[in-house]
N, CA, C, O and the ligand as a Tripos MOL2 file, in Angstrom:
@<TRIPOS>MOLECULE
protein
  313   311    79     0     0
PROTEIN
NO_CHARGES

@<TRIPOS>ATOM
      1 N           0.8380   -1.2060    0.0000 N.3       1 MET1
      2 CA          0.0000    0.0000    0.0000 C.3       1 MET1
      3 C           0.8780    1.2630    0.0000 C.2       1 MET1
      4 O           0.4840    2.3020   -0.5300 O.2       1 MET1
      5 N           2.0560    1.1570    0.5950 N.am      2 TYR2
      6 CA          2.9440    2.3230    0.6500 C.3       2 TYR2
      7 C           4.2270    2.0280   -0.1380 C.2       2 TYR2
      8 O           4.2000    2.0370   -1.3680 O.2       2 TYR2
      9 N           5.3520    1.7660    0.5450 N.am      3 ASP3
     10 CA          6.6060    1.4420   -0.1540 C.3       3 ASP3
     11 C           6.9520    2.3680   -1.3170 C.2       3 ASP3
     12 O           7.1570    1.9130   -2.4430 O.2       3 ASP3
     13 N           7.0140    3.6680   -1.0360 N.am      4 PHE4
     14 CA          7.4770    4.6120   -2.0570 C.3       4 PHE4
     15 C           8.4580    5.5750   -1.3890 C.2       4 PHE4
     16 O           8.6020    5.5740   -0.1660 O.2       4 PHE4
     17 N           9.1270    6.3920   -2.1940 N.am      5 ALA5
     18 CA         10.1220    7.3160   -1.6570 C.3       5 ALA5
     19 C           9.4380    8.5190   -1.0060 C.2       5 ALA5
     20 O           8.4970    9.0920   -1.5550 O.2       5 ALA5
     21 N           9.9320    8.8840    0.1740 N.am      6 CYS6
     22 CA          9.4040   10.0370    0.9080 C.3       6 CYS6
     23 C           9.6230   11.3110    0.0910 C.2       6 CYS6
     24 O          10.6930   11.5150   -0.4820 O.2       6 CYS6
     25 N           8.6060   12.1550    0.0450 N.am      7 GLU7
     26 CA          8.7350   13.3720   -0.7560 C.3       7 GLU7
     27 C           9.5800   14.4340   -0.0510 C.2       7 GLU7
     28 O           9.9410   15.4380   -0.6660 O.2       7 GLU7
     29 N           9.8980   14.2290    1.2160 N.am      8 HIS8
     30 CA         10.7170   15.1990    1.9500 C.3       8 HIS8
     31 C          12.1960   14.8290    1.9130 C.2       8 HIS8
     32 O          13.0410   15.7060    1.7380 O.2       8 HIS8
     33 N          12.5270   13.5450    2.0740 N.am      9 CYS9
     34 CA         13.9310   13.1640    2.2430 C.3       9 CYS9
     35 C          14.3460   11.9850    1.3600 C.2       9 CYS9
     36 O          15.4990   11.5560    1.4230 O.2       9 CYS9
     37 N          13.4520   11.4610    0.5550 N.am     10 GLN10
     38 CA         13.7360   10.3160   -0.3180 C.3      10 GLN10
     39 C          13.9590    9.0110    0.4450 C.2      10 GLN10
     40 O          14.3820    8.0190   -0.1490 O.2      10 GLN10
     41 N          13.6830    8.9940    1.7520 N.am     11 GLY11
     42 CA         13.7250    7.7390    2.5090 C.3      11 GLY11
     43 C          12.5590    6.8600    2.0800 C.2      11 GLY11
     44 O          11.6620    7.3210    1.3740 O.2      11 GLY11
     45 N          12.5640    5.5850    2.5040 N.am     12 MET12
     46 CA         11.4720    4.6890    2.1200 C.3      12 MET12
     47 C          10.2980    4.8210    3.0950 C.2      12 MET12
     48 O          10.4730    4.8470    4.3130 O.2      12 MET12
     49 N           9.1130    4.9010    2.5240 N.am     13 VAL13
     50 CA          7.8980    4.9640    3.3290 C.3      13 VAL13
     51 C           7.3700    3.5400    3.4920 C.2      13 VAL13
     52 O           7.0490    2.8750    2.5080 O.2      13 VAL13
     53 N           7.2830    3.0820    4.7280 N.am     14 ARG14
     54 CA          6.8360    1.7210    5.0160 C.3      14 ARG14
     55 C           5.4870    1.7390    5.7090 C.2      14 ARG14
     56 O           5.1440    2.6740    6.4330 O.2      14 ARG14
     57 N           4.7300    0.6730    5.4660 N.am     15 GLU15
     58 CA          3.4240    0.5570    6.1060 C.3      15 GLU15
     59 C           3.5870    0.1910    7.5710 C.2      15 GLU15
     60 O           4.3920   -0.6680    7.9310 O.2      15 GLU15
     61 N           2.8030    0.8630    8.4090 N.am     16 ARG16
     62 CA          2.7980    0.5320    9.8270 C.3      16 ARG16
     63 C           1.3620    0.5350   10.3260 C.2      16 ARG16
     64 O           0.6010    1.4640   10.0550 O.2      16 ARG16
     65 N           0.9990   -0.5090   11.0560 N.am     17 MET17
     66 CA         -0.3540   -0.5930   11.6030 C.3      17 MET17
     67 C          -0.3670    0.1760   12.9230 C.2      17 MET17
     68 O           0.4010   -0.1430   13.8300 O.2      17 MET17
     69 N          -1.2140    1.1650   13.0360 N.am     18 VAL18
     70 CA         -1.2690    1.9080   14.2950 C.3      18 VAL18
     71 C          -2.6250    1.7270   14.9590 C.2      18 VAL18
     72 O          -3.6570    1.6560   14.2920 O.2      18 VAL18
     73 N          -2.6020    1.6530   16.2860 N.am     19 ALA19
     74 CA         -3.8250    1.4120   17.0500 C.3      19 ALA19
     75 C          -4.7720    2.6050   16.9390 C.2      19 ALA19
     76 O          -5.9920    2.4450   16.9110 O.2      19 ALA19
     77 N          -4.1830    3.8190   16.8750 N.am     20 ARG20
     78 CA         -5.0000    5.0320   16.8200 C.3      20 ARG20
     79 C          -4.2740    6.1160   16.0650 C.2      20 ARG20
     80 O          -3.1050    6.3850   16.3400 O.2      20 ARG20
     81 N          -4.9380    6.7410   15.1230 N.am     21 GLU21
     82 CA         -4.3430    7.8510   14.3920 C.3      21 GLU21
     83 C          -5.3970    8.9340   14.2200 C.2      21 GLU21
     84 O          -6.5020    8.6680   13.7480 O.2      21 GLU21
     85 N          -5.0470   10.1670   14.6090 N.am     22 ALA22
     86 CA         -5.9600   11.2960   14.4260 C.3      22 ALA22
     87 C          -5.6730   11.9440   13.0790 C.2      22 ALA22
     88 O          -4.5330   12.3130   12.7980 O.2      22 ALA22
     89 N          -6.6840   12.0840   12.2580 N.am     23 LEU23
     90 CA         -6.5160   12.6940   10.9390 C.3      23 LEU23
     91 C          -7.3450   13.9610   10.8600 C.2      23 LEU23
     92 O          -8.4650   14.0210   11.3670 O.2      23 LEU23
     93 N          -6.7810   14.9700   10.2190 N.am     24 ARG24
     94 CA         -7.4840   16.2410   10.0640 C.3      24 ARG24
     95 C          -8.6340   16.1020    9.0860 C.2      24 ARG24
     96 O          -8.5400   15.4200    8.0650 O.2      24 ARG24
     97 N          -9.7200   16.7710    9.4330 N.am     25 HIS25
     98 CA        -10.8300   16.8340    8.4910 C.3      25 HIS25
     99 C         -11.5570   18.1520    8.6880 C.2      25 HIS25
    100 O         -12.2420   18.3460    9.6920 O.2      25 HIS25
    101 N         -11.4070   19.0610    7.7300 N.am     26 LYS26
    102 CA        -12.0930   20.3510    7.7470 C.3      26 LYS26
    103 C         -12.0160   21.0520    9.1020 C.2      26 LYS26
    104 O         -13.0430   21.3780    9.6980 O.2      26 LYS26
    105 N         -10.8070   21.2780    9.5800 N.am     27 GLY27
    106 CA        -10.6210   22.0150   10.8260 C.3      27 GLY27
    107 C         -10.9140   21.2090   12.0720 C.2      27 GLY27
    108 O         -10.8380   21.7320   13.1840 O.2      27 GLY27
    109 N         -11.2470   19.9450   11.9010 N.am     28 SER28
    110 CA        -11.5010   19.0870   13.0480 C.3      28 SER28
    111 C         -10.6670   17.8160   12.8880 C.2      28 SER28
    112 O          -9.7770   17.7540   12.0390 O.2      28 SER28
    113 N         -10.9540   16.8190   13.6940 N.am     29 PHE29
    114 CA        -10.2140   15.5730   13.6220 C.3      29 PHE29
    115 C         -11.1460   14.3810   13.6090 C.2      29 PHE29
    116 O         -12.2480   14.4060   14.1590 O.2      29 PHE29
    117 N         -10.6630   13.3400   12.9630 N.am     30 VAL30
    118 CA        -11.3410   12.0560   12.9930 C.3      30 VAL30
    119 C         -10.2970   11.0460   13.4580 C.2      30 VAL30
    120 O          -9.1600   11.0880   12.9900 O.2      30 VAL30
    121 N         -10.6480   10.1550   14.3520 N.am     31 VAL31
    122 CA         -9.7030    9.1530   14.8380 C.3      31 VAL31
    123 C         -10.0280    7.8030   14.2080 C.2      31 VAL31
    124 O         -11.1540    7.3150   14.3080 O.2      31 VAL31
    125 N          -9.0430    7.2140   13.5640 N.am     32 LEU32
    126 CA         -9.2010    5.8660   13.0130 C.3      32 LEU32
    127 C          -8.3980    4.9030   13.8700 C.2      32 LEU32
    128 O          -7.2830    5.2190   14.2840 O.2      32 LEU32
    129 N          -8.9550    3.7400   14.1350 N.am     33 GLU33
    130 CA         -8.2670    2.7210   14.9260 C.3      33 GLU33
    131 C          -7.8560    1.5640   14.0290 C.2      33 GLU33
    132 O          -8.5290    1.2450   13.0490 O.2      33 GLU33
    133 N          -6.7210    0.9330   14.3910 N.am     34 ASP34
    134 CA         -6.1830   -0.1940   13.6280 C.3      34 ASP34
    135 C          -6.0880    0.1490   12.1460 C.2      34 ASP34
    136 O          -6.6260   -0.5520   11.2890 O.2      34 ASP34
    137 N          -5.3940    1.2370   11.8720 N.am     35 VAL35
    138 CA         -5.3140    1.7410   10.4980 C.3      35 VAL35
    139 C          -3.8720    1.6170    9.9810 C.2      35 VAL35
    140 O          -2.9290    1.9480   10.6990 O.2      35 VAL35
    141 N          -3.7010    1.1420    8.7420 N.am     36 PRO36
    142 CA         -2.3610    1.0790    8.1610 C.3      36 PRO36
    143 C          -1.9700    2.4420    7.5840 C.2      36 PRO36
    144 O          -2.6100    2.9420    6.6590 O.2      36 PRO36
    145 N          -0.9150    3.0330    8.1420 N.am     37 ILE37
    146 CA         -0.4390    4.3140    7.6300 C.3      37 ILE37
    147 C           0.9700    4.1130    7.0830 C.2      37 ILE37
    148 O           1.5910    3.0790    7.3290 O.2      37 ILE37
    149 N           1.4750    5.0960    6.3420 N.am     38 GLY38
    150 CA          2.8400    5.0410    5.8270 C.3      38 GLY38
    151 C           3.7230    5.9360    6.6800 C.2      38 GLY38
    152 O           3.3750    7.0840    6.9560 O.2      38 GLY38
    153 N           4.8860    5.3980    7.1020 N.am     39 VAL39
    154 CA          5.8190    6.1890    7.9080 C.3      39 VAL39
    155 C           7.1940    6.1210    7.2510 C.2      39 VAL39
    156 O           7.6970    5.0360    6.9590 O.2      39 VAL39
    157 N           7.7990    7.2920    7.0210 N.am     40 CYS40
    158 CA          9.1320    7.3330    6.4170 C.3      40 CYS40
    159 C          10.1660    6.7910    7.4010 C.2      40 CYS40
    160 O          10.2000    7.1900    8.5650 O.2      40 CYS40
    161 N          11.0030    5.8790    6.9210 N.am     41 GLU41
    162 CA         12.0330    5.2750    7.7750 C.3      41 GLU41
    163 C          13.0750    6.2890    8.2300 C.2      41 GLU41
    164 O          13.6640    6.1460    9.3010 O.2      41 GLU41
    165 N          13.3010    7.3160    7.4070 N.am     42 LYS42
    166 CA         14.3470    8.2890    7.7370 C.3      42 LYS42
    167 C          13.8470    9.4640    8.5690 C.2      42 LYS42
    168 O          14.4050    9.7600    9.6260 O.2      42 LYS42
    169 N          12.8030   10.1320    8.0970 N.am     43 CYS43
    170 CA         12.3880   11.3710    8.7680 C.3      43 CYS43
    171 C          11.0860   11.2240    9.5610 C.2      43 CYS43
    172 O          10.6920   12.1410   10.2810 O.2      43 CYS43
    173 N          10.4210   10.0800    9.4310 N.am     44 GLY44
    174 CA          9.2200    9.8600   10.2340 C.3      44 GLY44
    175 C           7.9600   10.5280    9.6960 C.2      44 GLY44
    176 O           6.9180   10.5010   10.3520 O.2      44 GLY44
    177 N           8.0440   11.1270    8.5090 N.am     45 ALA45
    178 CA          6.8500   11.7560    7.9160 C.3      45 ALA45
    179 C           5.7590   10.6990    7.7540 C.2      45 ALA45
    180 O           6.0400    9.5420    7.4390 O.2      45 ALA45
    181 N           4.5170   11.1130    7.9740 N.am     46 ARG46
    182 CA          3.4030   10.1770    7.8850 C.3      46 ARG46
    183 C           2.6370   10.3950    6.5830 C.2      46 ARG46
    184 O           2.4410   11.5260    6.1370 O.2      46 ARG46
    185 N           2.2170    9.2990    5.9950 N.am     47 TYR47
    186 CA          1.4440    9.3390    4.7540 C.3      47 TYR47
    187 C           0.1760    8.5260    4.9380 C.2      47 TYR47
    188 O           0.1360    7.5500    5.6870 O.2      47 TYR47
    189 N          -0.8590    8.9620    4.2290 N.am     48 PHE48
    190 CA         -2.1360    8.2580    4.3360 C.3      48 PHE48
    191 C          -2.5960    7.8210    2.9600 C.2      48 PHE48
    192 O          -2.6980    8.6300    2.0370 O.2      48 PHE48
    193 N          -2.8690    6.5450    2.8350 N.am     49 ASP49
    194 CA         -3.3380    5.9800    1.5750 C.3      49 ASP49
    195 C          -4.6960    6.5850    1.1960 C.2      49 ASP49
    196 O          -5.4450    7.0440    2.0580 O.2      49 ASP49
    197 N          -4.9970    6.5770   -0.1010 N.am     50 ALA50
    198 CA         -6.2620    7.1350   -0.5900 C.3      50 ALA50
    199 C          -7.4650    6.4810    0.0890 C.2      50 ALA50
    200 O          -8.4790    7.1370    0.3280 O.2      50 ALA50
    201 N          -7.3500    5.1750    0.4010 N.am     51 SER51
    202 CA         -8.4740    4.4830    1.0470 C.3      51 SER51
    203 C          -8.6990    5.0210    2.4590 C.2      51 SER51
    204 O          -9.8310    5.0660    2.9400 O.2      51 SER51
    205 N          -7.6060    5.4280    3.1200 N.am     52 VAL52
    206 CA         -7.7140    5.9970    4.4710 C.3      52 VAL52
    207 C          -8.3460    7.3950    4.3970 C.2      52 VAL52
    208 O          -9.2300    7.7330    5.1850 O.2      52 VAL52
    209 N          -7.8750    8.1920    3.4400 N.am     53 VAL53
    210 CA         -8.4070    9.5440    3.2580 C.3      53 VAL53
    211 C          -9.8940    9.4870    2.9000 C.2      53 VAL53
    212 O         -10.6920   10.3000    3.3670 O.2      53 VAL53
    213 N         -10.2520    8.4940    2.0490 N.am     54 ARG54
    214 CA        -11.6490    8.3290    1.6420 C.3      54 ARG54
    215 C         -12.5320    8.0140    2.8550 C.2      54 ARG54
    216 O         -13.6420    8.5300    2.9850 O.2      54 ARG54
    217 N         -12.0080    7.1480    3.7430 N.am     55 ARG55
    218 CA        -12.7870    6.7880    4.9300 C.3      55 ARG55
    219 C         -13.0370    8.0140    5.8160 C.2      55 ARG55
    220 O         -14.1310    8.1900    6.3510 O.2      55 ARG55
    221 N         -12.0170    8.8490    5.9610 N.am     56 VAL56
    222 CA        -12.1580   10.0680    6.7600 C.3      56 VAL56
    223 C         -13.2320   10.9710    6.1550 C.2      56 VAL56
    224 O         -14.0460   11.5420    6.8800 O.2      56 VAL56
    225 N         -13.2330   11.1010    4.8300 N.am     57 ALA57
    226 CA        -14.2290   11.9280    4.1450 C.3      57 ALA57
    227 C         -15.6320   11.3600    4.3520 C.2      57 ALA57
    228 O         -16.5920   12.1090    4.5280 O.2      57 ALA57
    229 N         -15.7430   10.0300    4.3300 N.am     58 GLU58
    230 CA        -17.0480    9.3880    4.5470 C.3      58 GLU58
    231 C         -17.5700    9.6840    5.9500 C.2      58 GLU58
    232 O         -18.7550    9.9550    6.1460 O.2      58 GLU58
    233 N         -16.6530    9.6240    6.9240 N.am     59 ILE59
    234 CA        -17.0560    9.9260    8.3000 C.3      59 ILE59
    235 C         -17.5070   11.3770    8.3890 C.2      59 ILE59
    236 O         -18.4930   11.6890    9.0570 O.2      59 ILE59
    237 N         -16.7700   12.2750    7.7020 N.am     60 GLY60
    238 CA        -17.1220   13.6940    7.6990 C.3      60 GLY60
    239 C         -18.4790   13.9510    7.0740 C.2      60 GLY60
    240 O         -19.2210   14.8270    7.5180 O.2      60 GLY60
    241 N         -18.8030   13.1790    6.0350 N.am     61 ARG61
    242 CA        -20.0920   13.3310    5.3560 C.3      61 ARG61
    243 C         -21.2230   12.6240    6.0800 C.2      61 ARG61
    244 O         -22.3970   12.8290    5.7710 O.2      61 ARG61
    245 N         -20.8570   11.7780    7.0580 N.am     62 GLY62
    246 CA        -21.8730   11.0360    7.7960 C.3      62 GLY62
    247 C         -22.3370    9.7850    7.0870 C.2      62 GLY62
    248 O         -23.3740    9.2230    7.4380 O.2      62 GLY62
    249 N         -21.5800    9.3340    6.0850 N.am     63 THR63
    250 CA        -21.9880    8.1360    5.3490 C.3      63 THR63
    251 C         -21.2990    6.8730    5.8730 C.2      63 THR63
    252 O         -21.5430    5.7740    5.3740 O.2      63 THR63
    253 N         -20.4350    7.0380    6.8840 N.am     64 CYS64
    254 CA        -19.7990    5.8760    7.5110 C.3      64 CYS64
    255 C         -20.2170    5.8680    8.9790 C.2      64 CYS64
    256 O         -20.0280    6.8650    9.6750 O.2      64 CYS64
    257 N         -20.7810    4.7630    9.4610 N.am     65 PRO65
    258 CA        -21.2250    4.7210   10.8530 C.3      65 PRO65
    259 C         -20.0620    4.9200   11.8290 C.2      65 PRO65
    260 O         -18.9850    4.3520   11.6480 O.2      65 PRO65
    261 N         -20.2910    5.7260   12.8550 N.am     66 VAL66
    262 CA        -19.2670    6.0190   13.8620 C.3      66 VAL66
    263 C         -19.4720    5.1250   15.0740 C.2      66 VAL66
    264 O         -20.5940    4.9840   15.5620 O.2      66 VAL66
    265 N         -18.3790    4.5130   15.5680 N.am     67 GLU67
    266 CA        -18.4770    3.5780   16.6910 C.3      67 GLU67
    267 C         -18.5290    4.2720   18.0340 C.2      67 GLU67
    268 O         -19.2600    3.8500   18.9300 O.2      67 GLU67
    269 N         -17.7500    5.3440   18.1790 N.am     68 LYS68
    270 CA        -17.7730    6.1020   19.4210 C.3      68 LYS68
    271 C         -17.2050    7.4840   19.1820 C.2      68 LYS68
    272 O         -16.5670    7.7350   18.1590 O.2      68 LYS68
    273 N         -17.4400    8.3870   20.1340 N.am     69 THR69
    274 CA        -16.9200    9.7510   20.0470 C.3      69 THR69
    275 C         -16.1120   10.0270   21.3050 C.2      69 THR69
    276 O         -16.5420    9.6920   22.4090 O.2      69 THR69
    277 N         -14.9290   10.6440   21.1420 N.am     70 VAL70
    278 CA        -14.1100   10.9750   22.3140 C.3      70 VAL70
    279 C         -14.0220   12.4910   22.4570 C.2      70 VAL70
    280 O         -14.0780   13.2190   21.4660 O.2      70 VAL70
    281 N         -13.8830   12.9600   23.6920 N.am     71 GLU71
    282 CA        -13.6840   14.3790   23.9520 C.3      71 GLU71
    283 C         -12.1910   14.6590   23.9690 C.2      71 GLU71
    284 O         -11.4100   13.8520   24.4730 O.2      71 GLU71
    285 N         -11.7960   15.7880   23.4270 N.am     72 VAL72
    286 CA        -10.3930   16.1740   23.3890 C.3      72 VAL72
    287 C         -10.2250   17.5150   24.0920 C.2      72 VAL72
    288 O         -10.9300   18.4660   23.7510 O.2      72 VAL72
    289 N          -9.3080   17.6290   25.0710 N.am     73 PRO73
    290 CA         -9.1200   18.9170   25.7520 C.3      73 PRO73
    291 C          -8.5290   19.9670   24.8150 C.2      73 PRO73
    292 O          -7.6530   19.6660   24.0050 O.2      73 PRO73
    293 N          -9.0100   21.1850   24.9340 N.am     74 VAL74
    294 CA         -8.5310   22.3000   24.1100 C.3      74 VAL74
    295 C          -8.0860   23.4340   25.0330 C.2      74 VAL74
    296 O          -8.8280   23.8300   25.9330 O.2      74 VAL74
    297 N          -6.8760   23.9580   24.8130 N.am     75 VAL75
    298 CA         -6.3370   25.0530   25.6240 C.3      75 VAL75
    299 C          -5.6740   26.0700   24.7190 C.2      75 VAL75
    300 O          -4.9620   25.7070   23.7830 O.2      75 VAL75
    301 N          -5.9080   27.3580   25.0000 N.am     76 ARG76
    302 CA         -5.1910   28.3990   24.2590 C.3      76 ARG76
    303 C          -3.8260   28.5860   24.9090 C.2      76 ARG76
    304 O          -3.7420   28.8800   26.1020 O.2      76 ARG76
    305 N          -2.7700   28.4200   24.1430 N.am     77 PHE77
    306 CA         -1.4090   28.4200   24.6900 C.3      77 PHE77
    307 C          -0.9230   29.8190   25.0380 C.2      77 PHE77
    308 O          -0.2680   30.0010   26.0640 O.2      77 PHE77
    309 N          -1.2250   30.7990   24.2180 N.am     78 ALA78
    310 CA         -0.6730   32.1490   24.4010 C.3      78 ALA78
    311 C          -1.2530   32.8320   25.6360 C.2      78 ALA78
    312 O          -0.8970   33.9710   25.9370 O.2      78 ALA78
    313 ZN         11.2960   11.1560    4.8640 Zn       79 ZN79
@<TRIPOS>BOND
     1     1     2 1
     2     2     3 1
     3     3     4 2
     4     3     5 am
     5     5     6 1
     6     6     7 1
     7     7     8 2
     8     7     9 am
     9     9    10 1
    10    10    11 1
    11    11    12 2
    12    11    13 am
    13    13    14 1
    14    14    15 1
    15    15    16 2
    16    15    17 am
    17    17    18 1
    18    18    19 1
    19    19    20 2
    20    19    21 am
    21    21    22 1
    22    22    23 1
    23    23    24 2
    24    23    25 am
    25    25    26 1
    26    26    27 1
    27    27    28 2
    28    27    29 am
    29    29    30 1
    30    30    31 1
    31    31    32 2
    32    31    33 am
    33    33    34 1
    34    34    35 1
    35    35    36 2
    36    35    37 am
    37    37    38 1
    38    38    39 1
    39    39    40 2
    40    39    41 am
    41    41    42 1
    42    42    43 1
    43    43    44 2
    44    43    45 am
    45    45    46 1
    46    46    47 1
    47    47    48 2
    48    47    49 am
    49    49    50 1
    50    50    51 1
    51    51    52 2
    52    51    53 am
    53    53    54 1
    54    54    55 1
    55    55    56 2
    56    55    57 am
    57    57    58 1
    58    58    59 1
    59    59    60 2
    60    59    61 am
    61    61    62 1
    62    62    63 1
    63    63    64 2
    64    63    65 am
    65    65    66 1
    66    66    67 1
    67    67    68 2
    68    67    69 am
    69    69    70 1
    70    70    71 1
    71    71    72 2
    72    71    73 am
    73    73    74 1
    74    74    75 1
    75    75    76 2
    76    75    77 am
    77    77    78 1
    78    78    79 1
    79    79    80 2
    80    79    81 am
    81    81    82 1
    82    82    83 1
    83    83    84 2
    84    83    85 am
    85    85    86 1
    86    86    87 1
    87    87    88 2
    88    87    89 am
    89    89    90 1
    90    90    91 1
    91    91    92 2
    92    91    93 am
    93    93    94 1
    94    94    95 1
    95    95    96 2
    96    95    97 am
    97    97    98 1
    98    98    99 1
    99    99   100 2
   100    99   101 am
   101   101   102 1
   102   102   103 1
   103   103   104 2
   104   103   105 am
   105   105   106 1
   106   106   107 1
   107   107   108 2
   108   107   109 am
   109   109   110 1
   110   110   111 1
   111   111   112 2
   112   111   113 am
   113   113   114 1
   114   114   115 1
   115   115   116 2
   116   115   117 am
   117   117   118 1
   118   118   119 1
   119   119   120 2
   120   119   121 am
   121   121   122 1
   122   122   123 1
   123   123   124 2
   124   123   125 am
   125   125   126 1
   126   126   127 1
   127   127   128 2
   128   127   129 am
   129   129   130 1
   130   130   131 1
   131   131   132 2
   132   131   133 am
   133   133   134 1
   134   134   135 1
   135   135   136 2
   136   135   137 am
   137   137   138 1
   138   138   139 1
   139   139   140 2
   140   139   141 am
   141   141   142 1
   142   142   143 1
   143   143   144 2
   144   143   145 am
   145   145   146 1
   146   146   147 1
   147   147   148 2
   148   147   149 am
   149   149   150 1
   150   150   151 1
   151   151   152 2
   152   151   153 am
   153   153   154 1
   154   154   155 1
   155   155   156 2
   156   155   157 am
   157   157   158 1
   158   158   159 1
   159   159   160 2
   160   159   161 am
   161   161   162 1
   162   162   163 1
   163   163   164 2
   164   163   165 am
   165   165   166 1
   166   166   167 1
   167   167   168 2
   168   167   169 am
   169   169   170 1
   170   170   171 1
   171   171   172 2
   172   171   173 am
   173   173   174 1
   174   174   175 1
   175   175   176 2
   176   175   177 am
   177   177   178 1
   178   178   179 1
   179   179   180 2
   180   179   181 am
   181   181   182 1
   182   182   183 1
   183   183   184 2
   184   183   185 am
   185   185   186 1
   186   186   187 1
   187   187   188 2
   188   187   189 am
   189   189   190 1
   190   190   191 1
   191   191   192 2
   192   191   193 am
   193   193   194 1
   194   194   195 1
   195   195   196 2
   196   195   197 am
   197   197   198 1
   198   198   199 1
   199   199   200 2
   200   199   201 am
   201   201   202 1
   202   202   203 1
   203   203   204 2
   204   203   205 am
   205   205   206 1
   206   206   207 1
   207   207   208 2
   208   207   209 am
   209   209   210 1
   210   210   211 1
   211   211   212 2
   212   211   213 am
   213   213   214 1
   214   214   215 1
   215   215   216 2
   216   215   217 am
   217   217   218 1
   218   218   219 1
   219   219   220 2
   220   219   221 am
   221   221   222 1
   222   222   223 1
   223   223   224 2
   224   223   225 am
   225   225   226 1
   226   226   227 1
   227   227   228 2
   228   227   229 am
   229   229   230 1
   230   230   231 1
   231   231   232 2
   232   231   233 am
   233   233   234 1
   234   234   235 1
   235   235   236 2
   236   235   237 am
   237   237   238 1
   238   238   239 1
   239   239   240 2
   240   239   241 am
   241   241   242 1
   242   242   243 1
   243   243   244 2
   244   243   245 am
   245   245   246 1
   246   246   247 1
   247   247   248 2
   248   247   249 am
   249   249   250 1
   250   250   251 1
   251   251   252 2
   252   251   253 am
   253   253   254 1
   254   254   255 1
   255   255   256 2
   256   255   257 am
   257   257   258 1
   258   258   259 1
   259   259   260 2
   260   259   261 am
   261   261   262 1
   262   262   263 1
   263   263   264 2
   264   263   265 am
   265   265   266 1
   266   266   267 1
   267   267   268 2
   268   267   269 am
   269   269   270 1
   270   270   271 1
   271   271   272 2
   272   271   273 am
   273   273   274 1
   274   274   275 1
   275   275   276 2
   276   275   277 am
   277   277   278 1
   278   278   279 1
   279   279   280 2
   280   279   281 am
   281   281   282 1
   282   282   283 1
   283   283   284 2
   284   283   285 am
   285   285   286 1
   286   286   287 1
   287   287   288 2
   288   287   289 am
   289   289   290 1
   290   290   291 1
   291   291   292 2
   292   291   293 am
   293   293   294 1
   294   294   295 1
   295   295   296 2
   296   295   297 am
   297   297   298 1
   298   298   299 1
   299   299   300 2
   300   299   301 am
   301   301   302 1
   302   302   303 1
   303   303   304 2
   304   303   305 am
   305   305   306 1
   306   306   307 1
   307   307   308 2
   308   307   309 am
   309   309   310 1
   310   310   311 1
   311   311   312 2
@<TRIPOS>SUBSTRUCTURE
     1 MET1         2 RESIDUE 1 A MET
     2 TYR2         6 RESIDUE 1 A TYR
     3 ASP3        10 RESIDUE 1 A ASP
     4 PHE4        14 RESIDUE 1 A PHE
     5 ALA5        18 RESIDUE 1 A ALA
     6 CYS6        22 RESIDUE 1 A CYS
     7 GLU7        26 RESIDUE 1 A GLU
     8 HIS8        30 RESIDUE 1 A HIS
     9 CYS9        34 RESIDUE 1 A CYS
    10 GLN10       38 RESIDUE 1 A GLN
    11 GLY11       42 RESIDUE 1 A GLY
    12 MET12       46 RESIDUE 1 A MET
    13 VAL13       50 RESIDUE 1 A VAL
    14 ARG14       54 RESIDUE 1 A ARG
    15 GLU15       58 RESIDUE 1 A GLU
    16 ARG16       62 RESIDUE 1 A ARG
    17 MET17       66 RESIDUE 1 A MET
    18 VAL18       70 RESIDUE 1 A VAL
    19 ALA19       74 RESIDUE 1 A ALA
    20 ARG20       78 RESIDUE 1 A ARG
    21 GLU21       82 RESIDUE 1 A GLU
    22 ALA22       86 RESIDUE 1 A ALA
    23 LEU23       90 RESIDUE 1 A LEU
    24 ARG24       94 RESIDUE 1 A ARG
    25 HIS25       98 RESIDUE 1 A HIS
    26 LYS26      102 RESIDUE 1 A LYS
    27 GLY27      106 RESIDUE 1 A GLY
    28 SER28      110 RESIDUE 1 A SER
    29 PHE29      114 RESIDUE 1 A PHE
    30 VAL30      118 RESIDUE 1 A VAL
    31 VAL31      122 RESIDUE 1 A VAL
    32 LEU32      126 RESIDUE 1 A LEU
    33 GLU33      130 RESIDUE 1 A GLU
    34 ASP34      134 RESIDUE 1 A ASP
    35 VAL35      138 RESIDUE 1 A VAL
    36 PRO36      142 RESIDUE 1 A PRO
    37 ILE37      146 RESIDUE 1 A ILE
    38 GLY38      150 RESIDUE 1 A GLY
    39 VAL39      154 RESIDUE 1 A VAL
    40 CYS40      158 RESIDUE 1 A CYS
    41 GLU41      162 RESIDUE 1 A GLU
    42 LYS42      166 RESIDUE 1 A LYS
    43 CYS43      170 RESIDUE 1 A CYS
    44 GLY44      174 RESIDUE 1 A GLY
    45 ALA45      178 RESIDUE 1 A ALA
    46 ARG46      182 RESIDUE 1 A ARG
    47 TYR47      186 RESIDUE 1 A TYR
    48 PHE48      190 RESIDUE 1 A PHE
    49 ASP49      194 RESIDUE 1 A ASP
    50 ALA50      198 RESIDUE 1 A ALA
    51 SER51      202 RESIDUE 1 A SER
    52 VAL52      206 RESIDUE 1 A VAL
    53 VAL53      210 RESIDUE 1 A VAL
    54 ARG54      214 RESIDUE 1 A ARG
    55 ARG55      218 RESIDUE 1 A ARG
    56 VAL56      222 RESIDUE 1 A VAL
    57 ALA57      226 RESIDUE 1 A ALA
    58 GLU58      230 RESIDUE 1 A GLU
    59 ILE59      234 RESIDUE 1 A ILE
    60 GLY60      238 RESIDUE 1 A GLY
    61 ARG61      242 RESIDUE 1 A ARG
    62 GLY62      246 RESIDUE 1 A GLY
    63 THR63      250 RESIDUE 1 A THR
    64 CYS64      254 RESIDUE 1 A CYS
    65 PRO65      258 RESIDUE 1 A PRO
    66 VAL66      262 RESIDUE 1 A VAL
    67 GLU67      266 RESIDUE 1 A GLU
    68 LYS68      270 RESIDUE 1 A LYS
    69 THR69      274 RESIDUE 1 A THR
    70 VAL70      278 RESIDUE 1 A VAL
    71 GLU71      282 RESIDUE 1 A GLU
    72 VAL72      286 RESIDUE 1 A VAL
    73 PRO73      290 RESIDUE 1 A PRO
    74 VAL74      294 RESIDUE 1 A VAL
    75 VAL75      298 RESIDUE 1 A VAL
    76 ARG76      302 RESIDUE 1 A ARG
    77 PHE77      306 RESIDUE 1 A PHE
    78 ALA78      310 RESIDUE 1 A ALA
    79 ZN79       313 GROUP 0 **** ****
């Protein structure tokens, strides 16, 4: 699904299964569990396959059933 050269450093991007990954969606976040993402071996940049991005869009549109919702703390740093 991944195995391509990193666009930042030309390192190899390898697939890694992660238990939880927060992905941006229109100024908010969607959390996917047990999702295969791409991680650059050299610089650690993260990549998301089109199927992962599509799933996030489906959740945003409400066409993919959501299993649970978590609250995230928000603080203004300045
Ligand atoms: Zn890289």
